[in-house]
Structures are given as structure tokens and as C-alpha cells.
C-alpha positions as CSV (number, residue, x, y, z in Angstrom):
1,X,-2.2,-55.4,18.0
2,X,-2.4,-59.0,17.0
3,X,-0.5,-61.1,19.5
4,X,-1.8,-58.9,22.4
5,X,-5.5,-59.8,22.0
6,X,-7.2,-62.0,19.4
7,X,-9.0,-60.0,16.7
8,X,-12.5,-60.5,15.3
9,X,-13.3,-58.6,12.0
10,X,-16.9,-57.7,11.2
11,X,-17.5,-57.5,7.5
12,X,-20.6,-57.2,5.3
13,X,-22.3,-55.1,2.7
14,X,-23.8,-51.7,3.5
15,X,-26.6,-51.3,6.0
16,X,-26.8,-54.8,7.3
17,X,-26.3,-53.6,10.8
18,X,-22.6,-54.1,11.4
19,X,-22.1,-51.1,13.6
20,X,-25.3,-51.8,15.6
21,X,-24.0,-55.4,16.1
22,X,-20.6,-54.0,17.3
23,X,-22.3,-51.8,19.8
24,X,-24.4,-54.7,21.0
25,X,-21.3,-57.1,21.3
26,X,-19.3,-54.5,23.2
27,X,-22.3,-53.4,25.3
28,X,-21.6,-49.7,24.6
29,X,-22.2,-47.1,21.8
30,X,-18.8,-47.4,20.2
31,X,-19.8,-46.8,16.6
32,X,-22.2,-44.3,14.9
33,X,-25.4,-46.0,13.8
34,X,-27.4,-44.3,11.1
35,X,-29.7,-45.3,8.3
36,X,-27.4,-43.6,5.8
37,X,-25.3,-46.3,4.0
38,X,-21.5,-45.9,4.3
39,X,-21.3,-44.1,7.7
40,X,-18.4,-46.5,8.7
41,X,-15.5,-46.0,6.3
42,X,-12.4,-46.9,8.2
43,X,-11.4,-49.8,10.5
44,X,-12.6,-49.2,14.0
45,X,-10.9,-51.2,16.8
46,X,-13.0,-51.7,20.0
47,X,-12.2,-53.9,23.0
48,X,-14.7,-56.6,24.0
49,X,-14.9,-59.5,26.4
50,X,-17.2,-62.5,27.0
51,X,-16.9,-65.1,29.7
52,X,-13.4,-63.9,30.7
53,X,-12.2,-64.0,27.1
54,X,-11.0,-60.5,26.0
55,X,-10.7,-59.8,22.3
56,X,-10.7,-56.9,19.8
57,X,-13.7,-56.3,17.5
58,X,-13.0,-54.5,14.2
59,X,-15.9,-52.7,12.5
60,X,-15.4,-52.1,8.8
61,X,-17.2,-50.2,6.1
62,X,-19.8,-51.8,3.8
63,X,-18.5,-53.6,0.7
64,X,-20.2,-54.8,-2.5
65,X,-19.5,-56.0,-6.0
66,X,-20.9,-52.8,-7.6
67,X,-18.9,-50.4,-5.3
68,X,-17.4,-47.5,-7.4
69,X,-15.3,-44.5,-6.7
70,X,-12.2,-43.8,-4.7
71,X,-13.7,-44.0,-1.3
72,X,-15.8,-47.1,-2.0
73,X,-12.7,-49.0,-3.2
74,X,-10.7,-47.7,-0.2
75,X,-13.4,-48.8,2.2
76,X,-13.4,-52.3,0.5
77,X,-9.6,-52.5,0.7
78,X,-9.7,-51.5,4.4
79,X,-12.3,-54.1,5.1
80,X,-10.3,-57.0,3.6
81,X,-7.1,-55.8,5.3
82,X,-9.0,-56.2,8.6
83,X,-10.3,-59.7,7.5
84,X,-6.8,-60.9,6.6
85,X,-5.3,-59.6,9.9
86,X,-8.1,-61.1,12.0
87,X,-8.2,-64.4,13.8
88,X,-12.0,-64.7,13.3
89,X,-14.1,-63.2,10.5
90,X,-17.7,-62.4,11.3
91,X,-19.8,-62.0,8.2
92,X,-23.0,-60.1,8.7
93,X,-26.1,-60.4,6.4
94,X,-29.6,-59.2,6.5
95,X,-32.6,-61.6,6.6
96,X,-34.9,-58.9,5.3
97,X,-33.2,-58.7,1.9
98,X,-32.3,-62.4,1.7
99,X,-29.1,-63.6,0.0
100,X,-27.9,-60.9,-2.5
101,X,-25.3,-60.8,-5.2
102,X,-23.1,-58.8,-2.8
103,X,-23.4,-61.5,-0.1
104,X,-22.4,-64.2,-2.6
105,X,-19.5,-62.1,-3.8
106,X,-18.3,-61.4,-0.3
107,X,-18.6,-65.0,0.8
108,X,-16.4,-66.1,-2.1
109,X,-13.8,-63.5,-1.1
110,X,-13.9,-64.5,2.6
111,X,-13.6,-68.2,1.7
112,X,-10.3,-67.5,0.0
113,X,-8.9,-65.9,3.1
114,X,-9.3,-69.3,4.9
115,X,-9.8,-67.9,8.4
116,X,-12.2,-69.0,11.1
117,X,-15.5,-67.7,9.8
118,X,-18.8,-67.0,11.5
119,X,-22.0,-66.2,9.6
120,X,-24.6,-64.0,11.4
121,X,-28.0,-63.3,9.8
122,X,-29.1,-60.0,11.3
123,X,-32.6,-58.5,11.9
124,X,-34.2,-61.8,12.8
125,X,-36.5,-60.1,15.3
126,X,-39.7,-62.1,14.7
127,X,-40.2,-65.9,15.1
128,X,-41.6,-66.2,11.5
129,X,-38.3,-64.9,10.1
130,X,-36.3,-67.8,11.5
131,X,-37.4,-70.2,8.7
132,X,-35.8,-67.8,6.2
133,X,-32.3,-68.2,7.8
134,X,-31.7,-71.5,6.1
135,X,-31.4,-69.8,2.7
136,X,-28.0,-68.4,3.9
137,X,-26.5,-71.9,3.8
138,X,-26.0,-71.1,0.1
139,X,-23.1,-68.8,1.1
140,X,-21.0,-71.8,2.2
141,X,-19.9,-70.1,5.4
142,X,-21.1,-72.7,7.8
143,X,-24.2,-72.7,10.0
144,X,-25.9,-69.3,9.9
145,X,-26.7,-67.8,13.3
146,X,-29.9,-65.8,13.6
147,X,-29.5,-62.6,15.6
148,X,-31.2,-59.2,16.1
149,X,-28.6,-56.6,16.9
150,X,-31.2,-54.0,17.5
151,X,-33.2,-56.1,20.1
152,X,-30.3,-58.2,21.4
153,X,-31.7,-61.5,20.3
154,X,-29.1,-64.3,19.8
155,X,-26.2,-62.2,20.9
156,X,-25.2,-64.6,23.7
157,X,-25.1,-67.5,21.3
158,X,-23.1,-65.4,18.8
159,X,-20.6,-64.4,21.5
160,X,-20.2,-68.1,22.6
161,X,-19.4,-69.0,19.0
162,X,-16.9,-66.2,18.7
163,X,-15.1,-67.2,21.9
164,X,-14.9,-70.9,20.7
165,X,-13.1,-69.7,17.5
166,X,-10.6,-67.5,19.3
167,X,-7.0,-68.8,19.5
168,X,-5.3,-69.4,22.8
169,X,-3.8,-66.2,24.3
170,X,-0.2,-66.1,25.6
171,X,0.0,-64.8,29.1
172,X,2.1,-61.7,29.4
173,X,2.6,-58.8,31.7
174,X,0.3,-56.0,30.9
175,X,2.2,-53.0,29.5
176,X,1.2,-49.4,30.3
177,X,-0.9,-48.0,27.5
178,X,-1.0,-44.3,26.5
179,X,-4.2,-43.2,24.9
180,X,-3.8,-40.5,22.3
181,X,-6.6,-38.5,20.7
182,X,-5.6,-37.0,17.4
183,X,-7.9,-33.9,17.0
184,X,-8.3,-30.9,14.8
185,X,-10.5,-29.4,12.2
186,X,-11.2,-31.4,9.0
187,X,-8.5,-32.1,6.5
188,X,-5.4,-31.1,8.5
189,X,-3.8,-34.5,8.2
190,X,-5.0,-36.4,11.3
191,X,-5.4,-39.7,9.5
192,X,-2.0,-39.3,7.8
193,X,-0.4,-38.9,11.2
194,X,-2.2,-41.9,12.6
195,X,-1.0,-44.0,9.7
196,X,2.5,-42.7,10.1
197,X,2.7,-43.8,13.7
198,X,1.0,-47.1,13.1
199,X,3.3,-47.9,10.2
200,X,0.5,-48.9,7.9
201,X,-2.7,-47.6,6.5
202,X,-5.3,-47.9,9.2
203,X,-7.4,-44.9,8.3
204,X,-8.5,-43.5,4.9
205,X,-6.5,-40.6,3.6
206,X,-8.3,-38.4,1.1
207,X,-8.4,-34.7,0.1
208,X,-12.2,-34.5,0.7
209,X,-13.1,-33.2,4.2
210,X,-14.9,-35.4,6.6
211,X,-13.5,-38.7,5.2
212,X,-13.3,-39.9,8.8
213,X,-16.8,-39.8,10.3
214,X,-16.2,-41.8,13.5
215,X,-13.4,-42.1,16.0
216,X,-11.0,-45.0,15.1
217,X,-9.1,-46.8,17.8
218,X,-5.8,-48.4,16.8
219,X,-3.3,-49.9,19.2
220,X,0.3,-50.0,18.2
221,X,3.5,-51.1,20.0
222,X,6.6,-49.0,19.6
223,X,9.8,-49.5,21.5
224,X,8.1,-51.8,24.1
225,X,5.3,-49.3,24.7
226,X,1.6,-49.5,23.8
227,X,-0.1,-46.5,22.2
228,X,-3.9,-46.4,21.6
229,X,-4.4,-43.9,18.7
230,X,-7.8,-42.3,18.2
231,X,-8.2,-40.6,14.9
232,X,-11.3,-38.5,15.2
233,X,-13.7,-36.8,12.9
234,X,-12.7,-33.2,12.4
235,X,-14.0,-30.7,15.0
236,X,-15.5,-27.6,13.6
237,X,-17.7,-24.7,14.7
238,X,-21.2,-25.6,15.6
239,X,-23.8,-25.1,12.9
240,X,-27.6,-25.4,12.9
241,X,-27.4,-26.9,9.5
242,X,-24.9,-29.7,10.5
243,X,-26.2,-33.2,9.7
244,X,-26.9,-35.5,12.6
245,X,-24.0,-37.7,11.5
246,X,-21.7,-34.8,11.9
247,X,-23.3,-34.0,15.2
248,X,-22.7,-37.5,16.6
249,X,-19.1,-37.4,15.1
250,X,-18.5,-34.2,17.1
251,X,-19.9,-35.9,20.3
252,X,-17.6,-38.9,19.7
253,X,-14.6,-36.5,19.2
254,X,-15.3,-34.7,22.4
255,X,-15.7,-38.0,24.3
256,X,-12.4,-39.2,22.8
257,X,-10.6,-36.1,24.1
258,X,-12.1,-36.7,27.6
259,X,-10.9,-40.3,27.6
260,X,-7.5,-39.7,26.2
261,X,-4.2,-39.4,28.2
262,X,-2.7,-37.1,25.5
263,X,-4.4,-34.9,23.0
264,X,-2.5,-34.1,19.8
265,X,-4.0,-30.9,18.3
266,X,-3.1,-31.0,14.6
267,X,-2.9,-27.7,12.8
268,X,-2.5,-27.1,9.1
269,X,0.7,-25.1,8.9
270,X,-0.1,-23.8,5.5
271,X,-3.3,-22.2,6.9
272,X,-2.1,-21.3,10.4
273,X,-4.0,-21.5,13.7
274,X,-7.7,-20.6,13.8
275,X,-10.2,-19.7,16.5
276,X,-11.4,-23.3,16.2
277,X,-7.9,-24.6,17.1
278,X,-7.9,-22.3,20.0
279,X,-11.3,-23.6,21.2
280,X,-10.1,-27.2,20.9
281,X,-7.0,-26.5,23.0
282,X,-9.1,-24.8,25.7
283,X,-11.5,-27.7,25.7
284,X,-8.6,-30.2,26.2
285,X,-7.4,-28.0,29.0
286,X,-10.8,-28.0,30.7
287,X,-10.9,-31.8,30.4
288,X,-7.6,-32.0,32.2
289,X,-5.8,-33.7,29.4
290,X,-2.1,-33.4,28.6
291,X,-1.6,-32.0,25.1
292,X,0.8,-31.0,22.3
293,X,0.3,-29.0,19.2
294,X,1.4,-30.6,15.9
295,X,1.9,-28.1,13.1
296,X,1.5,-30.4,10.0
297,X,2.4,-29.7,6.4
298,X,5.5,-27.7,7.5
299,X,7.2,-28.6,4.2
300,X,4.7,-26.4,2.4
301,X,5.3,-23.6,4.9
302,X,9.1,-23.8,4.5
303,X,9.0,-23.9,0.8
304,X,6.6,-20.9,0.7
305,X,8.8,-18.9,3.1
306,X,6.0,-18.3,5.5
307,X,7.5,-19.9,8.6
308,X,8.0,-16.7,10.6
309,X,4.5,-15.4,9.9
310,X,2.9,-18.8,10.7
311,X,4.7,-19.1,14.0
312,X,3.8,-15.6,15.0
313,X,0.1,-16.3,14.4
314,X,0.3,-19.5,16.4
315,X,2.0,-17.8,19.3
316,X,-0.7,-15.2,19.4
317,X,-3.5,-17.8,19.3
318,X,-2.0,-19.8,22.1
319,X,-0.6,-17.1,24.3
320,X,-3.1,-18.3,27.0
321,X,-1.2,-21.7,27.1
322,X,2.5,-21.2,26.6
323,X,3.1,-24.5,28.5
324,X,1.8,-26.5,25.5
325,X,4.8,-27.8,23.4
326,X,4.8,-27.5,19.6
327,X,6.2,-29.9,17.0
328,X,6.6,-28.9,13.3
329,X,6.4,-31.9,11.0
330,X,5.2,-33.2,7.7
331,X,3.1,-36.4,7.7
332,X,3.4,-36.5,3.9
333,X,7.2,-36.6,3.8
334,X,7.8,-37.9,7.3
335,X,10.0,-34.9,8.2
336,X,10.0,-34.4,12.0
337,X,7.9,-37.5,12.6
338,X,10.7,-39.2,14.6
339,X,10.1,-36.7,17.4
340,X,6.3,-37.4,17.6
341,X,6.2,-40.3,20.0
342,X,9.0,-39.0,22.2
343,X,6.9,-35.8,22.6
344,X,3.9,-37.9,23.5
345,X,6.0,-39.8,26.1
346,X,7.3,-36.5,27.5
347,X,3.9,-34.7,28.0
348,X,2.4,-38.0,29.4
349,X,5.3,-38.1,32.0
350,X,4.8,-34.5,32.8
351,X,1.0,-35.2,33.3
352,X,1.9,-37.9,35.8
353,X,4.6,-36.0,37.6
354,X,4.5,-35.8,41.4
355,X,6.3,-33.3,43.6
356,X,7.3,-34.6,47.1
357,X,5.6,-32.6,49.8
358,X,8.8,-31.3,51.5
359,X,10.1,-29.9,48.2
360,X,6.7,-28.3,47.5
361,X,6.5,-26.5,50.8
362,X,10.1,-25.4,50.5
363,X,9.2,-24.0,47.1
364,X,6.2,-22.1,48.5
365,X,8.3,-20.6,51.3
366,X,10.6,-19.1,48.7
367,X,7.7,-17.8,46.6
368,X,6.2,-16.0,49.7
369,X,9.5,-14.2,50.1
370,X,9.6,-13.3,46.5
371,X,6.1,-11.9,46.3
372,X,4.0,-11.4,49.5
373,X,0.5,-13.0,49.5
374,X,-2.4,-10.6,48.8
375,X,-4.4,-8.9,51.5
376,X,-7.9,-7.4,51.9
377,X,-8.0,-4.5,54.3
378,X,-6.0,-5.5,57.3
379,X,-6.3,-9.2,56.6
380,X,-3.5,-10.9,54.7
381,X,-3.5,-14.3,53.1
382,X,-1.4,-16.8,55.0
383,X,-0.2,-20.0,53.3
384,X,0.2,-22.7,55.9
385,X,0.9,-25.9,54.0
386,X,0.5,-27.5,50.5
387,X,0.4,-31.0,49.1
388,X,0.0,-32.5,45.7
389,X,-3.4,-34.2,45.9
390,X,-3.4,-35.8,42.5
391,X,-1.8,-36.4,39.1
392,X,-3.2,-36.6,35.6
393,X,-3.7,-33.7,35.7
394,X,-1.3,-32.4,38.5
395,X,-3.5,-31.1,41.3
396,X,-2.5,-29.2,44.4
397,X,-4.3,-28.5,47.7
398,X,-3.0,-25.4,49.5
399,X,-4.2,-24.8,53.1
400,X,-4.6,-21.1,53.9
401,X,-6.1,-18.9,56.6
402,X,-8.9,-17.7,54.3
403,X,-9.5,-19.0,50.8
404,X,-11.6,-16.0,49.9
405,X,-8.4,-13.8,50.0
406,X,-7.0,-15.7,47.0
407,X,-7.3,-13.4,44.0
408,X,-7.3,-14.7,40.3
409,X,-4.0,-12.9,39.6
410,X,-2.3,-14.5,42.6
411,X,-3.6,-18.0,41.5
412,X,-2.1,-17.3,38.1
413,X,1.2,-16.2,39.7
414,X,1.5,-19.4,41.7
415,X,0.6,-21.5,38.6
416,X,3.3,-19.7,36.7
417,X,5.9,-20.2,39.5
418,X,5.0,-23.9,39.7
419,X,5.6,-24.3,36.0
420,X,8.9,-22.4,36.1
421,X,10.1,-24.7,39.0
422,X,8.7,-28.1,38.0
423,X,7.7,-27.9,34.3
424,X,4.4,-29.8,33.9
425,X,4.7,-29.1,30.2
426,X,1.5,-29.8,28.2
427,X,-0.5,-30.3,31.4
428,X,-3.2,-28.1,33.0
429,X,-2.6,-27.4,36.7
430,X,-5.4,-27.6,39.3
431,X,-4.9,-25.4,42.4
432,X,-7.4,-25.9,45.2
433,X,-7.2,-23.4,48.2
434,X,-8.8,-24.6,51.4
435,X,-9.4,-22.6,54.6
436,X,-7.7,-24.1,57.6
437,X,-8.2,-23.0,61.2
438,X,-4.8,-24.2,62.4
439,X,-1.3,-23.9,60.9
440,X,-0.3,-27.4,59.8
């Protein structure tokens, strides 16, 4: 990621408004904002731009001197990894609480990193609070900038300061980027797969479900190609008792799927496919995304001699979508992982595939000879002409004498024939029948 765009890491203790500030700086709701401390746990990468200067903002979890427990220590470690990788470190504090022991501890840690550092004092939303900003000079992080992330005060000055601290970018030809949403129910290994592809620990990996609460964007370069990986909070069945954080996490996951090029549906091989996995696959299909099914923890399945049973269950669950390819792997051991990105490339290419019009109409002519079009009474469906009207997903417009004569089973038949002839593996197909008065 670094070397493509300069990186700005946002660090600070819990509940000082880092995620609100990130949303304000990027002018969109990229991070979950909630009064509960610790909502942000991983590193979240979000694109931003100011005065024609693009850069990447990294939101991190809250840190502090008294943080205890596995997740607290991991959140802290992730935050300082982000700070060390960044070109600019943005330290966020809270004017309402003043300078705390956690702020002093963090300032000492950041000063050791010796990076370009900016100090933002948040929640300065009233003129009388500006006089209290001077107390933050004690952190020895330079001139403190008063801002209010909630009300947008001082954001322009802060962005100007960020841009001044950015290194010069090397001009380069923009490479095609494939956006990948890694989805599935909680605790199936989505974060482990993200880390495996990224080649480093970008997301927390822990046995507790819901360790990842927000979607995390990570851009990696492999074999000259760019991949944007989105590890998402686990999708599960709707529940009236679900907390609002889980609700917003689910919304972000759904949005990540709708914005992705490729959806990787991760299934725990030791548990097999569930109705929830089936629902996610159908949702990705409706969104028009290309997708592949990743059966994770296959090492457990093989060792337990359950392979045949698991594959039979998965085949039954996904019999509605036999065009979705499957990959068996183990994120823990790395077994099968070398096939993951080639599979992504494959389904992405299939999603973008275009069939030349002459070939398509020659194909339809042979299909009409194979199975005559349906009829209603004395009126029979006549197919005049077809063209591929779009890609991503592959879409076809077929001109006929009367579109009302097209029955669902004939639409399914044509879809199946198109797949047998041209593949389109992992992609939904859109067939649009239009009534035409004249034969084209």
C-alpha cells in the first residue's frame, strides 16, 4: 500500500472521536461511530483526498497505558504497526478530558517513532474551549490544532496540515484494482484469510466471535496486480435482540458486498454449509457480484474423515448456483492458499467477459434448433436478435416478438445453455427480453 499513496495513521486513546474524525476527513460514513469504547479494533484503511492530494487514512483502535487482556494488547499492537508504517501520524485527544496519563504515555511512544506528527484536540465545539487547547503543548507533539469532528470545525485547517506533511508521490500508471469482500458468518476464519493474502497481520485473529466489528479495507499488490481486501464483520441471521453495533456492522457488510467486484464466501468446513451461508450467496447473486466459496479449515475435515459428508451438504445447499466455484483450503496451515488469488482473478475475468454479437446469435440459432421456443395457444415465441448489453455482471438483451411468451423455465434453460457454452463461472447472468415489432 505504501508507495502507492501516502498513509496517515490516526491514533489516540478510546472514545476521543477518531472514527468520527475519519468519517469527517473522508466526507463519508466509513467507520462505525458509537459511544461504546473499543468499537474500532483493527486497522481500517480508507481513501481520502484534499486539494488534489490523494492519501490513505488508517483508523485504529483506542490505546492506553492501563489496557489489559488479549484484545486490548492486540488493538494496541495494531495501532502502533499502523503508526510505524505511516508517513504521517495524527494523534487525536479530547479537550473535554484534558491531558490524561494515557495521552502522555501515547505521546512518548509516538515521539520514539520519529515520524511527521500532527496533534489534533477534538471536541472544541465552543469558543470558550479554545483557551484550554494550550494545555496540550505539554505532550511535546507540536502545535495542537483545535477541531470538532462532530460539527466539522477546523477540519479544513487540519487537512491543510496533513497535506503539507505528505511526501511527494511518484507518478505511475494506475493499475487495475480488484475489490474483494470476504464474507461469512462469525468465526469462520475471514480475518485469517485476509492476513494470509496480505502477508502480514492486518486484522485481529481471535477465537471469540465478532472480533471484527467493522469492515476493514486493505490494499495489497501481488504479481503486479492490486487487490482491495475487505474483511467484514460476520453476517448472521437477523435478531431483534442484536445490539445496534452489530446492526451497523451488518449494514456495512452488506454495503461491502454491493461495492465489491468479487465476494469470497467463507464457510467453516468443520461445520459445513448453513442456511445463513445460502442466504449470503443469494444476496451476492442479487447484487450482481462475482463470487467463489472458500471452504476453510479443510485440514480439520480431512483429519476427521468427514470430507465426503461435508461436500455432499455443500452441494445440496448450493444446488441453486452450481456455477459458483469452490476452493478447499486451510488459512491456519496455508494448505491450498496458493490457489486463492488465481481463483479471484478467474471469477473476476468471467464477470467481465464479453461475447461478440455474431457468436452470440450463432449460438442462439443452434439453441432454437435444439429446443423450440415456447408457445401460448397458437402464438409461438420468436427470437430475432440478441446482444450482450453489459458486463459485471454479464447482461444480455434478447429481442423477441412477444416478451410475455418467455416462461421462467425457458429463461432458466437459456441461462444454462449460455453457461455451458461460455462459462461465466461465479457470475450471475442477466437476461432481458424485449418485444420488437420488426425482425432485426
